[in-house]
SENUDO-311073 format. One line per 2 residues: number of its first residue (from 0); their letters; for each residue x, y, z negated of C-alpha. Coordinates in nm, 3 decimals. Example, Ala and Ser with C-alpha at 12.3 -4.5 7.8 and 13.67 -1.06 7.14 Angstrom:
<nodes>
0 = AS = 1.230 -0.450 -0.780 | 1.367 -0.106 -0.714
</nodes>
This chain:
<nodes>
0 = MA = -6.798 2.534 -2.038 | -6.589 2.666 -1.759
2 = TI = -6.529 2.442 -1.447 | -6.126 2.430 -1.396
4 = TH = -6.070 2.340 -1.016 | -5.655 2.430 -0.856
6 = LS = -5.671 2.598 -0.489 | -5.313 2.444 -0.471
8 = ET = -5.504 2.103 -0.439 | -5.758 2.207 -0.238
10 = KP = -5.769 2.126 0.149 | -6.079 2.270 0.294
12 = NV = -6.175 2.107 0.632 | -6.401 2.353 0.839
14 = SI = -6.559 2.316 1.151 | -6.575 2.585 1.468
16 = EE = -6.960 2.634 1.340 | -6.842 2.715 1.000
18 = LL = -6.584 2.961 1.112 | -6.821 3.131 1.307
20 = AG = -7.041 3.111 1.018 | -6.847 3.317 0.849
22 = FH = -6.829 3.588 1.057 | -7.066 3.845 0.898
24 = PS = -7.000 4.150 0.651 | -6.898 4.047 0.321
26 = YR = -7.149 4.078 -0.020 | -7.037 4.415 -0.018
28 = FG = -7.250 4.507 0.313 | -7.479 4.256 0.272
30 = EV = -7.750 4.480 0.319 | -7.614 4.816 0.389
32 = SF = -7.799 5.011 0.699 | -7.794 5.348 0.840
34 = NT = -8.018 5.464 0.569 | -7.815 5.369 0.280
36 = YR = -7.518 5.552 0.435 | -7.485 5.921 0.279
38 = PD = -7.322 6.140 0.500 | -7.130 6.442 0.377
40 = PS = -7.331 6.745 0.459 | -7.027 6.885 0.520
42 = QP = -6.909 6.656 0.750 | -7.109 6.648 1.065
44 = SQ = -6.936 6.400 1.268 | -7.064 6.167 0.976
46 = TE = -7.408 6.217 1.115 | -7.327 6.212 1.459
48 = AV = -7.178 5.892 1.401 | -7.502 5.779 1.267
50 = NK = -7.684 5.847 1.589 | -7.461 5.729 1.776
52 = LK = -7.459 5.367 1.614 | -7.819 5.330 1.652
54 = AF = -7.854 5.444 2.003 | -7.567 5.210 2.036
56 = AE = -7.763 4.945 1.893 | -8.049 4.996 2.129
58 = TV = -7.831 4.867 2.433 | -7.721 4.588 2.251
60 = GK = -7.867 4.269 2.432 | -7.942 4.459 2.725
62 = KD = -7.810 4.372 3.072 | -7.517 4.605 3.179
64 = SG = -7.542 4.703 3.520 | -7.133 4.728 3.497
66 = SF = -6.902 4.482 3.392 | -6.589 4.603 3.273
68 = LT = -6.381 4.556 3.636 | -6.678 4.731 3.754
70 = KL = -6.562 4.984 3.542 | -6.203 4.999 3.698
72 = FG = -6.201 4.959 4.035 | -6.597 5.051 4.100
74 = KK = -6.811 5.352 4.035 | -6.810 5.507 3.650
76 = KE = -7.074 5.435 3.428 | -7.186 5.711 3.150
78 = TK = -7.237 5.478 2.852 | -6.928 5.227 2.762
80 = NG = -6.925 4.930 2.694 | -6.762 4.922 2.336
82 = IY = -6.812 5.200 2.076 | -6.510 5.293 1.812
84 = LD = -6.524 5.476 1.522 | -6.165 5.647 1.385
86 = GG = -6.136 5.811 1.033 | -5.906 5.808 0.745
88 = FG = -6.021 5.552 0.398 | -6.294 5.592 0.251
90 = VG = -6.516 5.778 0.537 | -6.742 5.455 0.552
92 = KT = -6.662 5.292 0.899 | -6.727 4.938 0.781
94 = HL = -7.071 5.073 0.576 | -7.165 5.218 0.930
96 = LA = -7.003 4.897 1.109 | -7.160 4.687 0.923
98 = SL = -7.505 4.860 0.965 | -7.455 4.811 1.318
100 = WH = -7.451 4.476 1.288 | -7.751 4.422 1.109
102 = AA = -7.920 4.668 1.292 | -7.842 4.493 1.646
104 = PG = -8.061 4.225 1.798 | -7.909 3.866 1.887
106 = RK = -7.617 3.697 1.776 | -7.298 3.842 1.665
108 = AF = -6.969 3.851 1.461 | -6.833 4.057 1.240
110 = GT = -6.510 4.048 1.120 | -6.156 4.185 1.045
112 = FV = -5.893 4.206 1.321 | -5.670 3.935 1.117
114 = EY = -5.961 3.719 1.123 | -6.060 3.716 1.503
116 = TN = -5.642 3.675 1.598 | -5.649 3.377 1.303
118 = LV = -5.970 3.253 1.483 | -5.780 3.235 1.813
120 = GA = -5.494 3.053 1.640 | -5.752 2.781 1.506
122 = LS = -5.958 2.738 1.810 | -5.716 2.897 2.102
124 = FR = -5.781 3.194 2.358 | -5.967 3.027 2.606
126 = QT = -6.250 2.853 2.303 | -6.239 3.197 2.162
128 = VD = -6.372 3.375 2.461 | -6.569 3.084 2.572
130 = VL = -6.765 3.062 2.222 | -6.793 3.457 2.159
132 = SQ = -6.890 3.548 2.548 | -7.238 3.396 2.374
134 = YS = -7.269 3.671 2.125 | -7.445 3.998 2.238
136 = LV = -7.224 4.184 1.949 | -6.874 4.183 1.824
138 = CI = -6.779 4.387 1.546 | -6.383 4.421 1.493
140 = DE = -6.335 4.561 1.164 | -5.984 4.760 1.052
142 = FE = -5.791 4.704 1.451 | -5.437 4.711 1.307
144 = LD = -5.131 4.767 1.532 | -4.852 4.588 1.313
146 = DP = -4.806 4.354 1.574 | -4.807 4.409 1.952
148 = GD = -4.816 4.082 2.016 | -5.182 4.030 1.858
150 = TV = -5.239 4.370 2.020 | -5.208 4.276 2.360
152 = LM = -5.388 3.955 2.239 | -5.719 4.168 2.042
154 = SR = -5.708 4.349 2.420 | -5.753 4.070 2.629
156 = LM = -5.997 3.895 2.409 | -6.191 4.240 2.423
158 = RE = -6.183 4.260 2.807 | -6.265 3.927 2.897
160 = LS = -6.542 3.968 2.647 | -6.631 4.301 2.767
162 = DA = -6.651 4.136 3.132 | -6.889 3.934 2.994
164 = GV = -7.125 4.171 2.889 | -7.081 4.155 2.510
166 = KL = -7.129 4.499 2.309 | -6.769 4.599 2.128
168 = AA = -6.758 4.787 1.815 | -6.444 4.848 1.572
170 = TS = -6.284 5.096 1.380 | -5.961 5.187 1.279
172 = NT = -5.750 5.454 1.087 | -5.587 5.530 1.447
174 = LP = -5.764 5.696 1.751 | -5.714 5.405 2.025
176 = GA = -5.521 5.621 2.290 | -5.274 5.678 2.036
178 = LG = -5.213 5.269 1.937 | -4.869 5.154 1.906
180 = EG = -4.738 5.580 1.986 | -4.375 5.559 1.842
182 = RF = -4.389 5.202 1.772 | -4.407 4.977 2.019
184 = AA = -4.243 5.120 2.349 | -4.256 4.759 2.554
186 = VD = -4.393 4.879 2.928 | -4.703 4.593 2.916
188 = FQ = -4.809 4.668 2.569 | -4.861 5.044 2.659
190 = RE = -5.062 4.899 2.951 | -5.299 4.689 2.710
192 = IK = -5.315 4.981 2.513 | -5.432 5.242 2.751
194 = TL = -5.689 4.983 2.884 | -5.835 4.925 2.556
196 = SE = -5.886 5.276 2.486 | -6.105 5.320 2.791
198 = QF = -6.364 5.066 2.730 | -6.469 5.252 2.390
200 = DV = -6.708 5.554 2.340 | -6.437 5.702 2.068
202 = HR = -6.574 5.911 1.742 | -6.397 6.053 1.516
204 = VE = -6.564 6.026 1.145 | -6.419 6.337 0.959
206 = GE = -6.445 6.321 0.632 | -6.194 6.308 0.253
208 = DF = -5.896 6.075 0.289 | -5.874 5.862 0.009
210 = RH = -5.503 5.733 0.143 | -5.373 6.013 -0.122
212 = RG = -5.534 5.927 -0.414 | -5.277 5.691 -0.499
214 = LP = -5.315 5.322 -0.645 | -5.488 5.287 -0.947
216 = DA = -5.271 5.133 -1.242 | -5.255 4.783 -1.232
218 = PV = -5.351 4.629 -1.581 | -5.073 4.497 -1.788
220 = PL = -5.021 4.107 -1.762 | -5.101 3.862 -2.036
222 = ED = -4.962 3.638 -2.195 | -4.866 3.343 -1.984
224 = QQ = -5.003 3.076 -2.260 | -5.314 3.293 -2.282
226 = IE = -5.474 3.365 -1.975 | -5.666 3.049 -1.937
228 = GF = -5.827 3.077 -2.267 | -5.917 3.425 -2.218
230 = AE = -6.044 3.326 -1.833 | -6.269 3.063 -2.004
232 = ER = -6.391 3.246 -2.263 | -6.471 3.544 -2.063
234 = YP = -6.607 3.377 -1.738 | -6.830 3.040 -1.972
236 = NK = -7.023 2.831 -1.684 | -6.808 2.920 -1.413
238 = TL = -6.542 2.786 -1.158 | -6.222 2.904 -1.257
240 = AV = -5.925 2.834 -1.010 | -5.613 2.760 -1.182
242 = DH = -5.264 2.789 -1.041 | -4.916 2.823 -1.051
244 = FD = -4.864 3.114 -0.833 | -4.554 2.931 -0.660
246 = QL = -4.736 2.630 -0.600 | -5.036 2.848 -0.457
248 = VA = -4.755 3.056 -0.257 | -4.602 2.714 -0.097
250 = HL = -4.993 2.567 -0.029 | -5.080 2.826 0.179
252 = SQ = -4.856 2.804 0.458 | -4.987 2.448 0.481
254 = VH = -5.336 2.584 0.533 | -5.415 2.795 0.854
256 = PS = -5.573 3.192 0.778 | -5.827 3.082 0.914
258 = RY = -5.978 2.889 0.658 | -5.900 3.115 0.317
260 = RQ = -6.264 3.179 0.351 | -6.344 2.844 0.271
262 = LL = -6.060 2.785 0.063 | -6.231 3.017 -0.203
264 = SE = -6.638 2.862 -0.148 | -6.663 2.770 -0.481
266 = TD = -6.400 3.021 -0.679 | -6.592 3.235 -0.930
268 = AL = -6.279 3.375 -1.070 | -5.910 3.319 -0.985
270 = VL = -5.609 3.268 -1.273 | -5.311 3.294 -1.177
272 = HN = -5.004 3.176 -1.424 | -4.655 3.367 -1.337
274 = VD = -4.666 3.625 -1.059 | -4.387 3.697 -0.918
276 = TI = -4.257 3.928 -0.614 | -4.302 3.800 -0.274
278 = TD = -3.963 3.829 -0.066 | -4.054 3.658 0.271
280 = QA = -4.233 3.810 0.510 | -4.410 3.528 0.659
282 = IA = -4.525 3.450 0.330 | -4.635 3.793 0.177
284 = LR = -4.858 3.789 0.479 | -5.041 3.533 0.454
286 = FV = -5.107 3.614 0.077 | -5.248 3.930 0.254
288 = VL = -5.498 3.762 0.424 | -5.576 3.558 0.091
290 = AD = -5.581 3.898 -0.106 | -5.854 4.029 0.187
292 = RL = -6.071 3.705 0.126 | -6.070 3.697 -0.279
294 = YD = -6.194 4.093 -0.242 | -6.456 4.026 0.044
296 = KD = -6.591 3.765 -0.259 | -6.536 3.955 -0.526
298 = VP = -6.333 3.679 -0.722 | -6.157 3.849 -1.041
300 = II = -5.823 3.735 -1.105 | -5.646 3.680 -1.469
302 = AS = -5.288 3.682 -1.407 | -4.957 3.669 -1.564
304 = GK = -4.610 3.740 -1.480 | -4.542 4.042 -1.297
306 = PF = -4.838 4.347 -1.227 | -4.942 4.302 -0.862
308 = SE = -4.754 4.667 -0.800 | -4.464 4.477 -0.797
310 = LF = -4.578 4.186 -0.538 | -4.421 4.325 -0.242
312 = TP = -4.045 4.431 -0.237 | -3.985 4.824 -0.206
314 = EM = -3.857 4.740 0.180 | -4.198 4.613 0.240
316 = MS = -4.399 4.840 0.070 | -4.236 5.086 0.337
318 = GG = -4.169 4.889 0.679 | -4.406 4.854 0.958
320 = YQ = -4.626 4.614 0.768 | -4.706 4.905 0.488
322 = KK = -5.072 4.942 0.514 | -5.135 4.598 0.502
324 = YY = -4.947 4.530 0.197 | -5.062 4.910 0.008
326 = RA = -5.425 4.788 0.065 | -5.348 4.417 -0.066
328 = VS = -5.208 4.572 -0.319 | -5.478 4.806 -0.453
330 = RL = -5.743 4.527 -0.407 | -5.531 4.224 -0.618
332 = TA = -5.517 4.528 -0.874 | -5.883 4.624 -0.844
334 = LA = -5.992 4.269 -0.889 | -5.661 4.246 -1.163
336 = RE = -5.901 4.525 -1.349 | -6.199 4.356 -1.343
338 = GQ = -6.090 4.015 -1.479 | -5.892 4.193 -1.743
340 = IG = -6.058 4.490 -1.865 | -6.412 4.432 -1.674
342 = EP = -6.407 4.751 -1.443 | -6.594 4.651 -1.149
344 = AI = -6.365 4.591 -0.821 | -6.469 4.889 -0.533
</nodes>
């Protein structure tokens, strides 16, 4: 018999140690390595990326004779303190970044851009710097440019970590020198972006860009009275989180996003009653973080109401945060297909 819980009634208490313990590759990349990455023979930049990251891994934990300030005012070094992978969706950047994390020695952190900004929100900027300065490597996946304040924050965080001798590795779909181009014209922001780009050895990973695939079809939502019985039959002896969509959305505003991973720690599948379109941007962005944590943990979803393709308004899907919303819809749709038709979410 399935165990029933309710996320909307769960208030996770997470210590600093527990927060930091979550900064590792998700289960999808829990055992990857450079050997499990299969570069496309027609795309030499993929093999080059593997070789560069292998060489970079060997520098992790070794004393660096040039700090960030030295780079700015002293003699230029041949080797930079960070490496940056740019490329389209589906070329394996996260696989490569996780492989670097597994290969590098010492204490290390792996998280998305959003997870690091949430960590700063939970601990404070200074405490985050103090904690992460004890690491040998900090990996930042999916560097985002939706908010100039967050980007400046992360740039300053990385600058201080680099000055403390921490090696940095990042991925994004935009070259660091072009971050914010055509988006934010503030002088301070542009200065931070230039400083950020100077910290990294940039490598472009070429390959098929899966952004042009379009979203997979969302499964037809089930009738509301069917979903709990359907879930219990499909996932016997599992822990099911059963929630009404509006109650879950309201609860998320009371839980810091840095705790969403812990919120889902006991959940094997999510049963959502009456999914509806989110019209408030702050609420929508919180749900994006939840979608990422659900996807990281591979939590199948069984839902009634509207399909996830209608979760966000058309204005949101075409606005400044469209990349986040597109990713969230794609991931939630994949989890719904897994929950309702048994198709593995990839």
